[in-house]
C-alpha positions as CSV (number, residue, x, y, z in Angstrom):
1,M,69.6,-42.8,-0.2
2,I,71.2,-46.0,1.1
3,N,68.8,-48.8,2.0
4,L,70.4,-50.2,5.2
5,H,67.8,-52.9,5.5
6,Q,68.6,-54.2,2.1
7,K,72.3,-53.9,2.7
8,Y,72.6,-55.5,6.2
9,N,69.4,-57.2,7.3
10,H,70.4,-60.6,5.8
11,Y,73.4,-60.6,8.2
12,L,71.0,-60.5,11.2
13,K,68.8,-63.5,10.0
14,T,71.6,-65.8,9.0
15,D,75.1,-67.0,10.1
16,K,76.6,-64.8,7.3
17,I,79.8,-62.9,8.5
18,L,80.5,-59.3,7.6
19,D,84.0,-58.9,6.0
20,E,84.5,-55.1,5.7
21,G,87.1,-52.7,7.1
22,G,89.3,-55.5,8.3
23,V,86.5,-56.9,10.4
24,H,85.3,-60.5,10.0
25,E,82.5,-60.9,12.5
26,K,78.7,-61.4,12.9
27,V,76.6,-58.2,12.6
28,I,74.6,-57.3,15.8
29,T,72.8,-54.2,14.6
30,Y,73.0,-51.2,12.3
31,G,71.5,-47.7,12.0
32,W,71.8,-44.1,11.1
33,T,74.1,-41.4,12.5
34,D,73.1,-37.7,12.5
35,D,74.3,-34.3,13.7
36,G,70.9,-33.3,15.3
37,K,69.6,-31.8,12.1
38,E,70.3,-34.3,9.2
39,L,71.7,-37.7,8.5
40,T,75.5,-37.8,8.4
41,G,76.0,-41.6,7.8
42,Y,75.4,-44.9,9.4
43,Y,77.0,-47.5,11.7
44,V,77.3,-51.2,11.9
45,L,77.9,-53.0,15.2
46,T,79.5,-56.4,15.1
47,E,80.5,-58.7,17.9
48,C,83.6,-56.6,18.8
49,H,83.6,-53.5,16.6
50,A,81.6,-50.4,15.7
51,L,82.1,-49.4,12.0
52,Y,81.1,-45.8,11.0
53,Y,80.4,-44.8,7.4
54,N,79.6,-41.6,5.7
55,L,76.7,-41.2,3.2
56,K,79.1,-42.1,0.4
57,E,79.5,-45.5,2.1
58,E,83.1,-44.8,2.9
59,L,84.4,-46.2,6.2
60,I,85.4,-43.2,8.4
61,D,86.0,-44.8,11.8
62,K,86.3,-48.2,13.4
63,E,86.2,-48.8,17.2
64,N,86.9,-51.9,19.2
65,R,84.0,-52.7,21.5
66,C,85.4,-55.8,23.2
67,P,87.1,-55.6,26.6
68,T,90.9,-55.9,26.5
69,G,92.0,-59.5,26.1
70,T,88.8,-60.7,24.3
71,R,89.5,-59.0,21.0
72,R,88.9,-61.2,18.0
């Protein structure tokens, strides 16, 4: 099982910037995704993006969370 705390918590406590999936931003939060019965992956929310990964740690989707015109 992936240890999200070990993988991403240091981004929350420092000024360290995530540089994954074409995103170079500060991490806001992270957590698990599920289908109602079992875990399907995890997400990482940055200042302007939501990154979605499967349990093989492969990026499967990236969404822009910033309003139009404020994208970084």
